[in-house]
N, CA, C and O atoms as a Tinker XYZ file with bonds, in Angstrom:
   264  protein
     1  N      0.994000   -1.284000    0.115000    73     2
     2  CA    -0.234000    0.094000    0.268000    64     1     3
     3  C      1.064000    1.461000   -0.100000    63     2     4     5
     4  O      2.269000    1.583000    0.122000    81     3
     5  N      0.180000    2.159000   -0.648000    73     3     6
     6  CA     1.125000    3.576000   -0.787000    64     5     7
     7  C      0.837000    4.474000    0.330000    63     6     8     9
     8  O     -0.322000    4.795000    0.595000    81     7
     9  N      1.888000    4.910000    1.024000    73     7    10
    10  CA     1.786000    5.839000    2.133000    64     9    11
    11  C      1.392000    7.118000    1.723000    63    10    12    13
    12  O      2.179000    7.807000    1.073000    81    11
    13  N      0.042000    7.610000    2.080000    73    11    14
    14  CA    -0.447000    8.850000    1.622000    64    13    15
    15  C     -0.756000   10.022000    3.183000    63    14    16    17
    16  O     -1.426000    9.805000    4.193000    81    15
    17  N     -0.005000   11.143000    2.809000    73    15    18
    18  CA     0.051000   11.946000    4.139000    64    17    19
    19  C     -0.638000   12.968000    3.502000    63    18    20    21
    20  O     -0.201000   13.697000    2.611000    81    19
    21  N     -2.066000   12.985000    4.157000    73    19    22
    22  CA    -2.910000   14.177000    3.505000    64    21    23
    23  C     -3.003000   15.619000    4.218000    63    22    24    25
    24  O     -3.387000   15.481000    5.379000    81    23
    25  N     -2.819000   16.660000    3.944000    73    23    26
    26  CA    -3.028000   17.761000    4.534000    64    25    27
    27  C     -4.546000   17.836000    5.325000    63    26    28    29
    28  O     -5.480000   17.077000    5.071000    81    27
    29  N     -4.567000   18.844000    6.263000    73    27    30
    30  CA    -5.943000   19.392000    6.384000    64    29    31
    31  C     -7.095000   19.633000    5.367000    63    30    32    33
    32  O     -8.220000   19.134000    5.374000    81    31
    33  N     -6.559000   20.500000    4.507000    73    31    34
    34  CA    -7.298000   21.042000    3.727000    64    33    35
    35  C     -7.554000   19.816000    2.599000    63    34    36    37
    36  O     -8.725000   19.611000    2.280000    81    35
    37  N     -6.571000   19.051000    2.029000    73    35    38
    38  CA    -6.987000   17.608000    1.262000    64    37    39
    39  C     -7.978000   17.007000    1.951000    63    38    40    41
    40  O     -8.997000   16.814000    1.289000    81    39
    41  N     -8.003000   16.510000    3.524000    73    39    42
    42  CA    -8.701000   15.933000    4.027000    64    41    43
    43  C    -10.567000   16.320000    3.647000    63    42    44    45
    44  O    -11.514000   15.650000    3.236000    81    43
    45  N    -10.355000   17.812000    4.076000    73    43    46
    46  CA   -11.901000   18.718000    3.612000    64    45    47
    47  C    -12.141000   18.186000    2.412000    63    46    48    49
    48  O    -13.008000   17.317000    2.317000    81    47
    49  N    -11.496000   18.568000    1.406000    73    47    50
    50  CA   -11.523000   18.420000   -0.011000    64    49    51
    51  C    -11.982000   16.525000   -0.265000    63    50    52    53
    52  O    -12.930000   16.199000   -0.979000    81    51
    53  N    -11.340000   15.785000    0.270000    73    51    54
    54  CA   -11.671000   14.258000    0.016000    64    53    55
    55  C    -13.064000   14.125000    0.474000    63    54    56    57
    56  O    -13.847000   13.400000   -0.140000    81    55
    57  N    -13.475000   14.901000    1.701000    73    55    58
    58  CA   -14.735000   15.015000    2.267000    64    57    59
    59  C    -16.020000   15.369000    1.201000    63    58    60    61
    60  O    -16.970000   14.746000    0.728000    81    59
    61  N    -15.547000   16.552000    1.124000    73    59    62
    62  CA   -16.241000   17.166000   -0.090000    64    61    63
    63  C    -16.499000   16.460000   -1.598000    63    62    64    65
    64  O    -17.598000   16.484000   -2.151000    81    63
    65  N    -15.347000   15.852000   -2.144000    73    63    66
    66  CA   -15.540000   14.943000   -3.110000    64    65    67
    67  C    -16.347000   13.885000   -3.068000    63    66    68    69
    68  O    -16.867000   13.378000   -4.063000    81    67
    69  N    -16.511000   13.441000   -1.717000    73    67    70
    70  CA   -17.501000   12.142000   -1.339000    64    69    71
    71  C    -18.769000   12.499000   -1.588000    63    70    72    73
    72  O    -19.692000   11.817000   -2.033000    81    71
    73  N    -18.730000   13.953000   -1.169000    73    71    74
    74  CA   -20.491000   14.765000   -0.946000    64    73    75
    75  C    -20.945000   14.223000    0.610000    63    74    76    77
    76  O    -22.088000   13.818000    0.823000    81    75
    77  N    -19.969000   14.270000    1.588000    73    75    78
    78  CA   -20.446000   13.694000    2.693000    64    77    79
    79  C    -20.615000   14.879000    3.377000    63    78    80    81
    80  O    -20.212000   15.934000    2.887000    81    79
    81  N    -21.224000   14.829000    4.572000    73    79    82
    82  CA   -21.096000   15.478000    6.217000    64    81    83
    83  C    -19.911000   15.015000    6.793000    63    82    84    85
    84  O    -19.354000   14.085000    6.209000    81    83
    85  N    -19.335000   15.522000    7.952000    73    83    86
    86  CA   -18.139000   15.152000    8.701000    64    85    87
    87  C    -18.762000   13.533000   10.010000    63    86    88    89
    88  O    -18.136000   12.846000   10.817000    81    87
    89  N    -20.198000   13.557000    9.580000    73    87    90
    90  CA   -20.805000   12.697000    9.989000    64    89    91
    91  C    -20.618000   11.440000    9.657000    63    90    92    93
    92  O    -20.127000   10.494000   10.273000    81    91
    93  N    -21.161000   11.568000    8.398000    73    91    94
    94  CA   -21.315000   10.339000    7.223000    64    93    95
    95  C    -19.366000    9.914000    6.695000    63    94    96    97
    96  O    -18.812000    8.824000    6.549000    81    95
    97  N    -18.959000   11.020000    6.578000    73    95    98
    98  CA   -17.288000   10.739000    6.822000    64    97    99
    99  C    -17.021000    9.748000    7.936000    63    98   100   101
   100  O    -16.537000    8.638000    7.714000    81    99
   101  N    -17.340000   10.166000    9.089000    73    99   102
   102  CA   -16.797000    9.334000   10.392000    64   101   103
   103  C    -17.601000    8.022000   10.013000    63   102   104   105
   104  O    -16.834000    7.070000   10.156000    81   103
   105  N    -18.764000    7.632000    9.616000    73   103   106
   106  CA   -19.424000    6.224000    9.468000    64   105   107
   107  C    -18.916000    5.485000    8.454000    63   106   108   109
   108  O    -18.947000    4.255000    8.500000    81   107
   109  N    -18.401000    6.149000    7.444000    73   107   110
   110  CA   -17.629000    5.001000    6.600000    64   109   111
   111  C    -16.470000    4.451000    7.128000    63   110   112   113
   112  O    -16.023000    3.415000    6.635000    81   111
   113  N    -15.810000    5.104000    8.248000    73   111   114
   114  CA   -14.824000    4.594000    8.805000    64   113   115
   115  C    -15.272000    3.791000   10.185000    63   114   116   117
   116  O    -14.394000    3.517000   11.003000    81   115
   117  N    -16.022000    3.588000   10.319000    73   115   118
   118  CA   -16.557000    2.910000   11.268000    64   117   119
   119  C    -16.789000    3.785000   12.670000    63   118   120   121
   120  O    -16.741000    3.211000   13.758000    81   119
   121  N    -17.016000    5.068000   12.574000    73   119   122
   122  CA   -16.668000    5.930000   13.561000    64   121   123
   123  C    -18.558000    6.336000   14.027000    63   122   124   125
   124  O    -19.363000    6.385000   13.097000    81   123
   125  N    -18.929000    6.527000   15.128000    73   123   126
   126  CA   -20.337000    6.930000   15.301000    64   125   127
   127  C    -20.728000    8.402000   15.159000    63   126   128   129
   128  O    -21.913000    8.715000   15.045000    81   127
   129  N    -19.793000    9.264000   15.165000    73   127   130
   130  CA   -20.124000   10.449000   14.535000    64   129   131
   131  C    -18.957000   11.476000   14.311000    63   130   132   133
   132  O    -17.829000   10.990000   14.222000    81   131
   133  N    -19.071000   12.608000   14.226000    73   131   134
   134  CA   -18.529000   13.613000   13.442000    64   133   135
   135  C    -17.391000   14.113000   14.001000    63   134   136   137
   136  O    -16.491000   14.607000   13.321000    81   135
   137  N    -17.359000   14.018000   15.258000    73   135   138
   138  CA   -15.641000   14.332000   15.905000    64   137   139
   139  C    -14.656000   13.737000   15.512000    63   138   140   141
   140  O    -13.610000   14.186000   15.043000    81   139
   141  N    -15.141000   12.173000   15.798000    73   139   142
   142  CA   -14.053000   11.815000   14.495000    64   141   143
   143  C    -13.400000   12.067000   13.334000    63   142   144   145
   144  O    -12.343000   11.588000   12.922000    81   143
   145  N    -14.089000   12.818000   12.871000    73   143   146
   146  CA   -13.658000   13.390000   11.339000    64   145   147
   147  C    -13.143000   14.898000   11.599000    63   146   148   149
   148  O    -12.140000   15.523000   11.255000    81   147
   149  N    -13.970000   15.112000   12.151000    73   147   150
   150  CA   -13.530000   16.971000   12.476000    64   149   151
   151  C    -12.140000   16.810000   13.219000    63   150   152   153
   152  O    -11.552000   17.878000   13.049000    81   151
   153  N    -11.301000   15.892000   14.017000    73   151   154
   154  CA   -10.195000   15.837000   14.426000    64   153   155
   155  C     -9.166000   15.840000   13.040000    63   154   156   157
   156  O     -8.264000   16.677000   13.074000    81   155
   157  N     -9.229000   15.169000   12.121000    73   155   158
   158  CA    -8.851000   15.245000   10.791000    64   157   159
   159  C     -8.694000   16.424000   10.184000    63   158   160   161
   160  O     -7.667000   16.648000    9.543000    81   159
   161  N     -9.531000   17.198000   10.281000    73   159   162
   162  CA   -10.164000   18.505000    9.388000    64   161   163
   163  C     -9.227000   19.544000   10.099000    63   162   164   165
   164  O     -8.600000   20.313000    9.371000    81   163
   165  N     -9.071000   19.637000   11.546000    73   163   166
   166  CA    -8.692000   20.706000   12.632000    64   165   167
   167  C     -7.303000   20.439000   12.884000    63   166   168   169
   168  O     -6.645000   21.340000   13.404000    81   167
   169  N     -6.629000   19.116000   12.542000    73   167   170
   170  CA    -5.495000   18.810000   12.459000    64   169   171
   171  C     -5.011000   18.192000   13.667000    63   170   172   173
   172  O     -3.800000   17.978000   13.715000    81   171
   173  N     -5.851000   17.807000   14.826000    73   171   174
   174  CA    -5.649000   17.200000   16.026000    64   173   175
   175  C     -5.675000   15.908000   15.809000    63   174   176   177
   176  O     -5.313000   15.407000   16.874000    81   175
   177  N     -5.901000   15.042000   15.022000    73   175   178
   178  CA    -5.450000   13.645000   14.425000    64   177   179
   179  C     -4.941000   13.514000   13.194000    63   178   180   181
   180  O     -5.310000   14.452000   12.488000    81   179
   181  N     -4.203000   12.701000   12.595000    73   179   182
   182  CA    -3.689000   12.249000   11.418000    64   181   183
   183  C     -4.584000   11.224000   10.961000    63   182   184   185
   184  O     -4.998000   10.338000   11.708000    81   183
   185  N     -5.045000   11.378000    9.133000    73   183   186
   186  CA    -5.784000   10.348000    8.705000    64   185   187
   187  C     -4.524000    9.457000    8.186000    63   186   188   189
   188  O     -3.523000    9.887000    7.613000    81   187
   189  N     -4.858000    7.948000    8.568000    73   187   190
   190  CA    -3.742000    6.935000    7.825000    64   189   191
   191  C     -4.385000    7.061000    6.973000    63   190   192   193
   192  O     -5.452000    7.607000    6.694000    81   191
   193  N     -3.096000    6.071000    6.187000    73   191   194
   194  CA    -3.092000    5.760000    4.689000    64   193   195
   195  C     -4.336000    4.842000    4.440000    63   194   196   197
   196  O     -4.982000    4.973000    3.400000    81   195
   197  N     -4.702000    3.845000    5.455000    73   195   198
   198  CA    -5.731000    2.728000    5.430000    64   197   199
   199  C     -6.874000    3.651000    5.668000    63   198   200   201
   200  O     -7.991000    3.180000    5.452000    81   199
   201  N     -6.814000    4.536000    5.961000    73   199   202
   202  CA    -7.874000    5.131000    6.456000    64   201   203
   203  C     -8.651000    5.950000    5.305000    63   202   204   205
   204  O     -9.874000    5.937000    5.171000    81   203
   205  N     -7.713000    6.689000    4.465000    73   203   206
   206  CA    -7.702000    7.180000    3.230000    64   205   207
   207  C     -8.362000    6.039000    2.568000    63   206   208   209
   208  O     -9.574000    5.998000    2.355000    81   207
   209  N     -7.515000    5.107000    2.247000    73   207   210
   210  CA    -7.899000    4.247000    1.222000    64   209   211
   211  C     -9.246000    3.478000    1.372000    63   210   212   213
   212  O     -9.956000    3.350000    0.374000    81   211
   213  N     -9.636000    2.954000    2.588000    73   211   214
   214  CA   -11.223000    2.519000    2.904000    64   213   215
   215  C    -11.939000    3.656000    2.478000    63   214   216   217
   216  O    -12.808000    3.418000    1.639000    81   215
   217  N    -11.744000    5.351000    2.990000    73   215   218
   218  CA   -12.958000    6.036000    2.780000    64   217   219
   219  C    -12.870000    6.224000    1.042000    63   218   220   221
   220  O    -14.021000    6.276000    0.610000    81   219
   221  N    -11.855000    6.340000   -0.057000    73   219   222
   222  CA   -11.807000    5.702000   -0.960000    64   221   223
   223  C    -12.621000    4.831000   -1.622000    63   222   224   225
   224  O    -13.482000    5.176000   -2.432000    81   223
   225  N    -12.364000    3.676000   -1.291000    73   223   226
   226  CA   -12.896000    2.412000   -1.639000    64   225   227
   227  C    -14.567000    2.835000   -1.587000    63   226   228   229
   228  O    -15.101000    2.902000   -2.694000    81   227
   229  N    -15.136000    3.025000   -0.802000    73   227   230
   230  CA   -16.281000    3.272000   -0.298000    64   229   231
   231  C    -16.885000    4.310000   -1.036000    63   230   232   233
   232  O    -18.112000    4.253000   -0.963000    81   231
   233  N    -16.508000    5.118000   -1.635000    73   231   234
   234  CA   -17.005000    6.347000   -2.047000    64   233   235
   235  C    -16.516000    6.495000   -3.463000    63   234   236   237
   236  O    -16.467000    7.629000   -3.941000    81   235
   237  N    -16.138000    5.414000   -4.202000    73   235   238
   238  CA   -15.386000    5.350000   -5.656000    64   237   239
   239  C    -14.603000    6.477000   -5.795000    63   238   240   241
   240  O    -15.074000    7.178000   -6.691000    81   239
   241  N    -13.567000    6.982000   -5.278000    73   239   242
   242  CA   -13.079000    7.707000   -5.427000    64   241   243
   243  C    -11.417000    7.036000   -5.832000    63   242   244   245
   244  O    -11.186000    5.877000   -5.487000    81   243
   245  N    -10.734000    7.541000   -6.291000    73   243   246
   246  CA    -9.504000    6.659000   -6.967000    64   245   247
   247  C     -8.084000    7.473000   -5.790000    63   246   248   249
   248  O     -7.670000    8.600000   -5.516000    81   247
   249  N     -7.795000    6.041000   -5.426000    73   247   250
   250  CA    -6.676000    5.791000   -4.721000    64   249   251
   251  C     -5.275000    6.010000   -5.430000    63   250   252   253
   252  O     -5.100000    5.247000   -6.380000    81   251
   253  N     -4.245000    6.889000   -5.166000    73   251   254
   254  CA    -4.295000    7.711000   -3.886000    64   253   255
   255  C     -5.335000    9.095000   -4.478000    63   254   256   257
   256  O     -5.459000    9.297000   -5.686000    81   255
   257  N     -5.957000    9.882000   -3.531000    73   255   258
   258  CA    -7.122000   11.138000   -4.205000    64   257   259
   259  C     -5.690000   12.058000   -4.562000    63   258   260   261
   260  O     -5.842000   12.254000   -5.767000    81   259
   261  N     -4.654000   12.590000   -4.255000    73   259   262
   262  CA    -4.115000   13.413000   -4.432000    64   261   263
   263  C     -2.546000   13.333000   -5.075000    63   262   264
   264  O     -1.910000   14.367000   -5.281000    81   263
């Protein structure tokens, strides 16, 4: 698997490409609420390559997205 390091802005772009709210994006990663995803967007948590890949697969987005 290719290592992908997304910036906060890219995480926001990725979610918007999928047309998802923060809550729906978090649900795609098997999390219950949008707070999980908000941490990626505000930079308090890094999104892993496997999480990016899963999100892309579930939303028919080419991996790596950027």
